[in-house]
Backbone and ligand atoms as CSV (ligand in chain L), in Angstrom:
chain,resi,resn,atom,element,x,y,z
A,1,UNK,N,N,125.775,106.222,104.147
A,1,UNK,CA,C,124.412,105.802,104.422
A,1,UNK,C,C,123.665,105.519,103.124
A,2,UNK,N,N,122.653,104.664,103.230
A,2,UNK,CA,C,121.823,104.369,102.069
A,2,UNK,C,C,120.512,105.139,102.203
A,3,UNK,N,N,119.895,105.442,101.059
A,3,UNK,CA,C,118.731,106.320,101.007
A,3,UNK,C,C,117.718,105.732,100.026
A,4,UNK,N,N,116.441,105.854,100.350
A,4,UNK,CA,C,115.396,105.384,99.437
A,4,UNK,C,C,115.038,106.518,98.477
A,5,UNK,N,N,114.918,106.193,97.194
A,5,UNK,CA,C,114.635,107.222,96.181
A,5,UNK,C,C,113.321,106.931,95.441
A,6,UNK,N,N,113.067,107.684,94.393
A,6,UNK,CA,C,111.722,107.729,93.797
A,6,UNK,C,C,111.176,106.417,93.256
A,7,UNK,N,N,112.036,105.462,92.908
A,7,UNK,CA,C,111.485,104.189,92.415
A,7,UNK,C,C,110.654,103.470,93.478
A,8,UNK,N,N,110.769,103.897,94.727
A,8,UNK,CA,C,110.004,103.268,95.813
A,8,UNK,C,C,108.564,103.766,95.866
A,9,UNK,N,N,108.273,104.891,95.219
A,9,UNK,CA,C,106.943,105.485,95.340
A,9,UNK,C,C,105.885,104.502,94.868
A,10,UNK,N,N,104.929,104.232,95.741
A,10,UNK,CA,C,103.823,103.305,95.487
A,10,UNK,C,C,104.268,101.852,95.345
A,11,UNK,N,N,105.519,101.560,95.668
A,11,UNK,CA,C,106.016,100.185,95.648
A,11,UNK,C,C,105.445,99.436,96.841
A,12,UNK,N,N,105.094,98.187,96.641
A,12,UNK,CA,C,104.480,97.421,97.733
A,12,UNK,C,C,105.430,96.380,98.333
A,13,UNK,N,N,106.644,96.346,97.844
A,13,UNK,CA,C,107.593,95.383,98.391
A,13,UNK,C,C,108.172,95.896,99.709
A,14,UNK,N,N,108.459,94.985,100.610
A,14,UNK,CA,C,109.116,95.385,101.864
A,14,UNK,C,C,110.296,94.464,102.163
A,15,UNK,N,N,110.876,93.920,101.109
A,15,UNK,CA,C,112.025,93.018,101.282
A,15,UNK,C,C,113.147,93.696,102.044
A,16,UNK,N,N,113.349,94.984,101.768
A,16,UNK,CA,C,114.431,95.734,102.409
A,16,UNK,C,C,114.231,95.812,103.922
A,17,UNK,N,N,113.007,96.046,104.343
A,17,UNK,CA,C,112.703,96.191,105.767
A,17,UNK,C,C,113.073,94.915,106.516
A,18,UNK,N,N,112.794,93.783,105.858
A,18,UNK,CA,C,113.030,92.508,106.529
A,18,UNK,C,C,114.507,92.194,106.721
A,19,UNK,N,N,115.360,92.694,105.854
A,19,UNK,CA,C,116.786,92.337,105.963
A,19,UNK,C,C,117.601,93.341,106.779
A,20,UNK,N,N,117.092,94.515,107.023
A,20,UNK,CA,C,117.888,95.553,107.700
A,20,UNK,C,C,118.210,95.130,109.146
A,21,UNK,N,N,119.502,95.035,109.483
A,21,UNK,CA,C,119.873,94.551,110.817
A,21,UNK,C,C,119.589,95.558,111.929
A,22,UNK,N,N,119.393,96.825,111.581
A,22,UNK,CA,C,119.171,97.827,112.632
A,22,UNK,C,C,117.771,98.458,112.553
A,23,UNK,N,N,116.885,97.891,111.728
A,23,UNK,CA,C,115.494,98.371,111.639
A,23,UNK,C,C,115.376,99.873,111.422
A,24,UNK,N,N,116.101,100.390,110.449
A,24,UNK,CA,C,116.076,101.845,110.254
A,24,UNK,C,C,115.185,102.274,109.092
A,25,UNK,N,N,114.307,101.358,108.629
A,25,UNK,CA,C,113.312,101.765,107.629
A,25,UNK,C,C,112.057,102.283,108.327
A,26,UNK,N,N,111.457,103.321,107.740
A,26,UNK,CA,C,110.225,103.905,108.283
A,26,UNK,C,C,109.272,104.160,107.131
A,27,UNK,N,N,107.986,104.331,107.462
A,27,UNK,CA,C,106.992,104.642,106.434
A,27,UNK,C,C,106.990,106.137,106.158
A,28,UNK,N,N,107.144,106.499,104.882
A,28,UNK,CA,C,106.978,107.886,104.481
A,28,UNK,C,C,105.556,108.089,103.995
A,29,UNK,N,N,105.323,109.151,103.242
A,29,UNK,CA,C,103.966,109.440,102.805
A,29,UNK,C,C,103.481,108.426,101.781
A,30,UNK,N,N,104.285,108.127,100.780
A,30,UNK,CA,C,103.883,107.148,99.768
A,30,UNK,C,C,105.051,106.235,99.396
A,31,UNK,N,N,106.015,106.163,100.294
A,31,UNK,CA,C,107.204,105.333,100.065
A,31,UNK,C,C,107.868,105.054,101.403
A,32,UNK,N,N,108.782,104.104,101.401
A,32,UNK,CA,C,109.570,103.869,102.608
A,32,UNK,C,C,110.728,104.849,102.642
A,33,UNK,N,N,111.267,105.075,103.826
A,33,UNK,CA,C,112.465,105.910,103.965
A,33,UNK,C,C,113.442,105.214,104.903
A,34,UNK,N,N,114.696,105.628,104.819
A,34,UNK,CA,C,115.750,105.150,105.726
A,34,UNK,C,C,116.160,106.321,106.609
A,35,UNK,N,N,116.302,106.084,107.915
A,35,UNK,CA,C,116.841,107.154,108.769
A,35,UNK,C,C,118.352,107.236,108.523
A,36,UNK,N,N,118.817,108.363,107.974
A,36,UNK,CA,C,120.223,108.446,107.574
A,36,UNK,C,C,121.202,108.304,108.738
A,37,UNK,N,N,120.774,108.652,109.950
A,37,UNK,CA,C,121.690,108.548,111.093
A,37,UNK,C,C,121.703,107.155,111.695
A,38,UNK,N,N,120.643,106.378,111.429
A,38,UNK,CA,C,120.571,105.035,112.010
A,38,UNK,C,C,121.168,103.980,111.086
A,39,UNK,N,N,121.191,104.260,109.793
A,39,UNK,CA,C,121.763,103.323,108.821
A,39,UNK,C,C,123.250,103.127,109.104
A,40,UNK,N,N,123.664,101.854,109.172
A,40,UNK,CA,C,125.074,101.548,109.444
A,40,UNK,C,C,125.843,101.246,108.158
A,41,UNK,N,N,125.214,101.547,107.011
A,41,UNK,CA,C,125.929,101.468,105.740
A,41,UNK,C,C,126.354,100.040,105.393
A,42,UNK,N,N,125.562,99.063,105.797
A,42,UNK,CA,C,125.963,97.668,105.555
A,42,UNK,C,C,125.729,97.255,104.114
A,43,UNK,N,N,124.760,97.897,103.439
A,43,UNK,CA,C,124.504,97.598,102.035
A,43,UNK,C,C,123.635,96.374,101.773
A,44,UNK,N,N,123.174,95.711,102.824
A,44,UNK,CA,C,122.397,94.476,102.659
A,44,UNK,C,C,121.075,94.721,101.923
A,45,UNK,N,N,120.451,95.862,102.166
A,45,UNK,CA,C,119.136,96.130,101.583
A,45,UNK,C,C,119.186,96.410,100.087
A,46,UNK,N,N,120.262,96.966,99.609
A,46,UNK,CA,C,120.289,97.455,98.228
A,46,UNK,C,C,119.949,96.381,97.197
A,47,UNK,N,N,120.605,95.216,97.233
A,47,UNK,CA,C,120.242,94.189,96.232
A,47,UNK,C,C,118.872,93.559,96.461
A,48,UNK,N,N,118.294,93.747,97.651
A,48,UNK,CA,C,116.983,93.160,97.950
A,48,UNK,C,C,115.839,93.960,97.343
A,49,UNK,N,N,116.073,95.194,96.979
A,49,UNK,CA,C,115.003,96.055,96.483
A,49,UNK,C,C,114.678,95.720,95.025
A,50,UNK,N,N,113.461,95.196,94.744
A,50,UNK,CA,C,113.112,94.824,93.370
A,50,UNK,C,C,112.955,96.041,92.468
A,51,UNK,N,N,112.769,97.221,93.051
A,51,UNK,CA,C,112.558,98.437,92.262
A,51,UNK,C,C,113.844,99.241,92.080
A,52,UNK,N,N,114.937,98.764,92.619
A,52,UNK,CA,C,116.225,99.462,92.524
A,52,UNK,C,C,116.133,100.889,93.074
A,53,UNK,N,N,115.395,101.035,94.170
A,53,UNK,CA,C,115.137,102.372,94.724
A,53,UNK,C,C,116.146,102.791,95.792
A,54,UNK,N,N,116.936,101.852,96.285
A,54,UNK,CA,C,117.854,102.163,97.387
A,54,UNK,C,C,119.236,102.463,96.832
A,55,UNK,N,N,119.700,103.675,97.117
A,55,UNK,CA,C,120.976,104.130,96.559
A,55,UNK,C,C,121.888,104.630,97.681
A,56,UNK,N,N,123.211,104.513,97.515
A,56,UNK,CA,C,124.125,105.123,98.483
A,56,UNK,C,C,124.096,106.645,98.361
A,57,UNK,N,N,124.255,107.346,99.479
A,57,UNK,CA,C,124.164,108.810,99.425
A,57,UNK,C,C,125.406,109.444,98.810
A,58,UNK,N,N,126.365,108.620,98.425
A,58,UNK,CA,C,127.571,109.127,97.769
A,58,UNK,C,C,127.342,109.369,96.276
A,59,UNK,N,N,126.185,108.943,95.763
A,59,UNK,CA,C,125.887,109.218,94.354
A,59,UNK,C,C,125.572,110.709,94.173
A,60,UNK,N,N,125.710,111.221,92.948
A,60,UNK,CA,C,125.457,112.652,92.711
A,60,UNK,C,C,124.002,113.051,92.983
A,61,UNK,N,N,123.814,114.277,93.394
A,61,UNK,CA,C,122.483,114.884,93.540
A,61,UNK,C,C,121.569,114.140,94.511
A,62,UNK,N,N,122.128,113.629,95.576
A,62,UNK,CA,C,121.322,112.879,96.541
A,62,UNK,C,C,120.836,113.740,97.707
A,63,UNK,N,N,121.275,115.001,97.778
A,63,UNK,CA,C,121.000,115.813,98.974
A,63,UNK,C,C,119.509,115.915,99.290
A,64,UNK,N,N,118.686,116.154,98.273
A,64,UNK,CA,C,117.263,116.346,98.562
A,64,UNK,C,C,116.609,115.034,99.000
A,65,UNK,N,N,117.107,113.898,98.491
A,65,UNK,CA,C,116.572,112.609,98.932
A,65,UNK,C,C,116.985,112.305,100.365
A,66,UNK,N,N,118.204,112.681,100.725
A,66,UNK,CA,C,118.647,112.485,102.113
A,66,UNK,C,C,117.735,113.274,103.048
A,67,UNK,N,N,117.442,114.521,102.685
A,67,UNK,CA,C,116.590,115.357,103.538
A,67,UNK,C,C,115.176,114.800,103.628
A,68,UNK,N,N,114.650,114.297,102.515
A,68,UNK,CA,C,113.298,113.735,102.544
A,68,UNK,C,C,113.250,112.475,103.404
A,69,UNK,N,N,114.255,111.617,103.271
A,69,UNK,CA,C,114.300,110.408,104.101
A,69,UNK,C,C,114.377,110.784,105.577
A,70,UNK,N,N,115.221,111.767,105.908
A,70,UNK,CA,C,115.363,112.191,107.294
A,70,UNK,C,C,114.056,112.761,107.840
A,71,UNK,N,N,113.416,113.599,107.021
A,71,UNK,CA,C,112.181,114.258,107.461
A,71,UNK,C,C,111.120,113.236,107.866
A,72,UNK,N,N,110.897,112.223,107.019
A,72,UNK,CA,C,109.842,111.262,107.328
A,72,UNK,C,C,110.271,110.268,108.407
A,73,UNK,N,N,111.557,109.911,108.434
A,73,UNK,CA,C,112.026,108.978,109.469
A,73,UNK,C,C,111.886,109.601,110.848
A,74,UNK,N,N,112.084,110.913,110.940
A,74,UNK,CA,C,112.051,111.574,112.246
A,74,UNK,C,C,110.632,111.838,112.735
A,75,UNK,N,N,109.639,111.601,111.893
A,75,UNK,CA,C,108.253,111.732,112.358
A,75,UNK,C,C,107.865,110.580,113.280
A,76,UNK,N,N,108.673,109.503,113.267
A,76,UNK,CA,C,108.317,108.322,114.071
A,76,UNK,C,C,108.962,108.379,115.439
L,1,SF4,FE1,FE,119.642,98.953,106.938
L,1,SF4,FE2,FE,122.059,98.213,106.018
L,1,SF4,FE3,FE,120.198,99.144,104.315
L,1,SF4,FE4,FE,121.357,100.807,106.047
L,1,SF4,S1,S,122.373,99.728,104.337
L,1,SF4,S2,S,119.150,100.701,105.577
L,1,SF4,S3,S,121.637,99.460,107.848
L,1,SF4,S4,S,120.086,97.225,105.516
């Protein structure tokens, strides 16, 4: 799954939302988030992000970002 990280904070771009085939982006408190269970791991959003904020959860130390994305996505 892909996850939104800190470079998204206060970012005003929504290019990622427009390309996601399963609409799994949600509004967090001051950034967008991805619902980790809804993401189909297609990778389409990653190159679209001008802030380089979208990372695969296979990168090191992603656990807290996965939890934050899940927490805000599930509020919707
Ligand atoms: Fe959506 Fe694909 Fe990005 Fe997952 S990897 S958030 S399914 S565009």
